[in-house]
C-alpha positions as CSV (number, residue, x, y, z in Angstrom):
1,M,-12.9,26.3,3.4
2,T,-13.7,23.9,0.6
3,D,-10.0,23.9,-0.4
4,F,-9.1,22.8,3.1
5,K,-11.8,20.2,3.1
6,S,-10.5,18.9,-0.3
7,A,-6.9,18.9,1.0
8,L,-7.9,16.9,4.1
9,G,-9.9,14.4,1.9
10,I,-7.1,13.9,-0.6
11,S,-4.5,13.4,2.2
12,A,-6.8,11.0,4.1
13,S,-7.5,9.0,0.9
14,A,-3.8,8.7,0.2
15,M,-3.1,7.5,3.7
16,R,-5.9,4.9,3.3
17,A,-4.4,3.7,0.0
18,Q,-0.9,3.4,1.6
19,S,-2.4,1.5,4.5
20,D,-4.0,-1.0,2.1
21,R,-0.6,-1.3,0.3
22,L,1.1,-2.0,3.7
23,R,-1.4,-4.7,4.4
24,L,-0.6,-6.4,1.1
25,L,3.1,-6.1,1.7
26,S,2.7,-7.6,5.2
27,E,0.8,-10.5,3.7
28,N,3.5,-11.1,1.2
29,I,6.3,-11.0,3.8
30,A,4.3,-13.4,6.1
31,N,3.8,-15.8,3.2
32,A,7.4,-15.7,1.8
33,D,8.0,-19.3,2.8
34,T,4.6,-20.6,1.8
35,P,4.8,-23.0,-1.2
36,C,3.2,-21.8,-4.4
37,Y,2.4,-18.4,-2.9
38,R,2.3,-15.5,-5.5
39,A,3.1,-12.0,-4.3
40,K,0.2,-9.6,-4.3
41,T,0.4,-6.1,-5.8
42,A,-2.1,-3.2,-5.9
43,S,-2.3,-0.3,-8.2
44,F,-3.5,3.2,-7.2
45,E,-6.3,5.0,-9.0
46,T,-6.9,8.8,-8.9
47,L,-10.6,9.8,-8.9
48,T,-11.4,12.5,-11.4
49,R,-15.1,13.2,-11.0
50,G,-17.3,15.2,-8.7
51,D,-16.4,16.2,-5.2
52,K,-13.9,13.2,-4.9
53,A,-11.7,14.5,-7.7
54,G,-8.0,14.1,-6.8
55,M,-8.6,11.5,-4.2
56,V,-6.7,8.2,-4.4
57,Q,-8.0,4.7,-4.0
58,T,-6.5,1.3,-4.2
59,G,-7.2,-0.5,-7.5
60,R,-7.5,-4.2,-8.1
61,V,-5.2,-6.6,-6.4
62,A,-3.1,-8.6,-8.8
63,L,-0.9,-11.6,-8.4
64,S,2.8,-11.4,-9.5
65,Q,3.4,-13.3,-12.7
66,S,7.1,-13.9,-12.1
67,E,8.2,-17.5,-11.9
68,L,7.9,-19.4,-8.6
69,E,11.2,-20.4,-7.0
70,R,12.0,-24.1,-7.5
71,I,13.3,-25.7,-4.3
72,Y,15.1,-29.0,-4.0
73,D,13.9,-30.9,-1.0
74,P,13.0,-34.6,-1.7
75,S,11.6,-35.0,1.9
76,N,8.9,-32.4,1.3
77,P,5.5,-33.9,0.6
78,L,5.0,-31.4,-2.2
79,A,8.1,-32.5,-4.0
80,D,7.8,-34.1,-7.5
81,A,9.7,-37.1,-8.8
82,S,12.9,-35.0,-9.2
83,G,12.7,-33.8,-5.5
84,H,11.7,-30.2,-6.4
85,Y,8.7,-28.2,-5.4
86,E,7.6,-24.7,-6.1
87,G,8.2,-22.1,-3.4
88,S,6.9,-18.5,-3.4
89,N,7.9,-15.7,-5.7
90,V,8.2,-13.2,-2.9
91,D,11.5,-11.2,-2.8
92,L,11.9,-10.1,0.8
93,L,14.3,-7.3,-0.1
94,I,11.8,-5.8,-2.6
95,E,8.9,-6.2,-0.2
96,L,10.9,-4.4,2.6
97,A,11.9,-1.6,0.3
98,N,8.3,-1.2,-0.8
99,A,7.1,-1.2,2.8
100,R,9.6,1.6,3.6
101,E,8.4,3.6,0.6
102,A,4.7,3.1,1.7
103,Q,5.5,4.1,5.2
104,R,7.3,7.3,4.1
105,S,4.4,8.2,1.7
106,Y,1.9,7.6,4.6
107,E,4.0,9.9,6.8
108,A,4.2,12.6,4.1
109,N,0.4,12.5,3.7
110,L,-0.1,12.7,7.4
111,K,2.1,15.9,7.6
112,M,0.0,17.4,4.7
113,F,-3.2,16.5,6.6
114,D,-1.9,18.1,9.8
115,Q,-0.8,21.2,7.9
116,A,-4.2,21.6,6.3
117,R,-5.9,21.1,9.7
118,Q,-3.7,23.7,11.3
119,M,-4.2,26.2,8.5
120,S,-8.0,25.8,8.7
121,S,-7.9,26.1,12.5
122,S,-5.9,29.3,12.2
123,L,-8.3,30.7,9.7
124,L,-11.3,30.0,11.9
125,D,-9.4,31.7,14.8
126,L,-8.9,34.8,12.6
127,I,-12.5,34.9,11.6
128,R,-13.7,34.6,15.2
129,R,-11.6,37.6,16.2
130,Q,-13.4,39.9,13.8
């Protein structure tokens, strides 16, 4: 039964990590038009010690270091003497692709969780019959 428990824990931790990733992607998409906003990214870390070995957690959140878009709009209060201001460095196409990837990974882990749950339930049913 510990293998089933481990599989459930690993799948649940991966779903939690993808959920955190989707939250960051949503923040990026919501702030795509916010001046000087830098896109957030998160890394994943695999735990290697003790009973949590194999589980995934979200690492530190980092800000994208790519250059901010320079936008020409002399009427904007943030514009400098040349009429430019710095926009965000969020690329909506990349963010949407990453959101789709995170969603699919979440769904795959959900299926793994469900399979492990069904297998453990079937095993308990077999044990009860004896």
